[in-house]
VMD Tcl script that draws the C-alpha trace (Angstrom):
set ca {
  {-0.07 -41.06 -58.52}
  {-1.02 -38.29 -56.15}
  {-0.42 -38.62 -52.41}
  {-3.95 -38.42 -50.98}
  {-2.96 -37.76 -47.35}
  {-4.76 -34.65 -46.07}
  {-2.83 -31.65 -44.85}
  {-3.65 -30.15 -41.46}
  {-5.44 -27.27 -43.22}
  {-7.55 -29.74 -45.23}
  {-8.46 -31.63 -42.05}
  {-9.62 -28.43 -40.37}
  {-11.62 -27.35 -43.41}
  {-13.28 -30.75 -43.67}
  {-14.39 -30.64 -40.06}
  {-16.33 -27.47 -40.91}
  {-17.95 -28.66 -44.14}
  {-18.64 -32.35 -43.57}
  {-22.24 -33.46 -43.53}
  {-23.62 -36.96 -43.93}
  {-24.78 -37.63 -47.48}
  {-28.26 -38.82 -48.39}
  {-28.84 -42.52 -48.21}
  {-28.41 -44.19 -51.55}
  {-30.95 -46.61 -52.94}
  {-28.46 -48.04 -55.42}
  {-27.86 -51.77 -55.63}
  {-24.14 -51.39 -54.90}
  {-22.96 -51.86 -51.30}
  {-22.30 -48.78 -49.16}
  {-18.56 -49.38 -48.84}
  {-17.89 -49.26 -52.58}
  {-18.45 -45.53 -52.96}
  {-15.87 -42.83 -52.40}
  {-16.47 -39.09 -52.50}
  {-13.81 -36.71 -53.78}
  {-14.17 -33.01 -53.06}
  {-12.25 -29.94 -54.22}
  {-8.98 -30.64 -52.32}
  {-8.81 -34.22 -53.60}
  {-9.88 -33.30 -57.14}
  {-7.21 -30.61 -57.18}
  {-4.57 -33.19 -56.26}
  {-5.84 -35.36 -59.13}
  {-5.44 -32.55 -61.67}
  {-9.05 -31.24 -61.63}
  {-10.39 -33.64 -64.24}
  {-13.44 -32.46 -66.22}
  {-16.09 -35.03 -65.29}
  {-19.80 -35.40 -65.97}
  {-22.51 -37.51 -64.36}
  {-22.65 -41.01 -65.83}
  {-19.15 -40.84 -67.30}
  {-16.90 -43.86 -66.76}
  {-13.40 -43.21 -65.45}
  {-10.41 -45.35 -64.58}
  {-9.52 -45.28 -60.90}
  {-6.11 -46.63 -59.89}
  {-4.87 -46.60 -56.37}
  {-2.74 -47.89 -53.57}
  {-4.22 -48.88 -50.24}
  {-2.91 -50.18 -46.93}
  {-4.71 -53.11 -45.33}
  {-5.82 -51.72 -41.97}
  {-7.58 -54.82 -40.66}
  {-8.50 -58.37 -41.63}
  {-11.13 -60.30 -39.73}
  {-13.35 -63.32 -40.00}
  {-16.17 -64.53 -37.85}
  {-18.30 -67.60 -37.95}
  {-21.88 -67.71 -36.80}
  {-24.55 -70.27 -37.42}
  {-22.34 -72.28 -39.72}
  {-21.56 -69.41 -42.09}
  {-18.37 -67.42 -42.25}
  {-18.18 -63.67 -42.80}
  {-14.90 -62.02 -43.78}
  {-14.00 -58.35 -43.71}
  {-10.99 -56.41 -44.95}
  {-10.66 -52.68 -44.25}
  {-8.45 -50.72 -46.65}
  {-7.09 -47.20 -46.23}
  {-6.57 -45.59 -49.64}
  {-3.29 -43.64 -49.64}
  {-2.67 -42.83 -53.32}
  {-5.07 -42.35 -56.23}
  {-5.03 -41.67 -59.92}
  {-8.16 -40.79 -61.89}
  {-8.15 -40.77 -65.67}
  {-10.71 -40.58 -68.42}
  {-8.67 -41.94 -71.34}
  {-5.37 -43.83 -71.22}
  {-3.42 -46.21 -73.34}
  {-2.29 -49.58 -72.03}
  {1.30 -48.29 -72.10}
  {0.31 -45.36 -69.85}
  {-1.40 -47.73 -67.41}
  {1.67 -50.01 -67.31}
  {3.94 -46.99 -66.70}
  {1.79 -45.86 -63.76}
  {1.54 -49.28 -62.18}
  {4.99 -50.72 -62.78}
  {7.28 -47.79 -63.47}
  {9.16 -47.30 -66.63}
  {12.30 -48.05 -68.39}
  {13.45 -51.54 -67.96}
}
mol new
graphics top color blue
foreach p $ca { graphics top sphere $p radius 0.5 }
foreach p [lrange $ca 0 end-1] q [lrange $ca 1 end] { graphics top cylinder $p $q radius 0.2 }
display resetview
């Protein structure tokens, strides 16, 4: 897996290029989308991707916060994750997936 922490140079470059994206009218919740740009794609090996293609996304995240609140008899929970490592693949065998997740050898 690639370490996804940004370098100082990447942070400075992002501050110059970042703009809010257009609002999505998809049925998926806002928090389930991630955007990867050139620096991140480079770290992931510059995969050749096309719109509509399915990919396998594997990652490691740190739980940054866990909260729950109750209002009007219903409970709402929230967990905030910070993704630290990612792997993006288009085709993999089960053995390759196991190697990435659990290490190899035995």
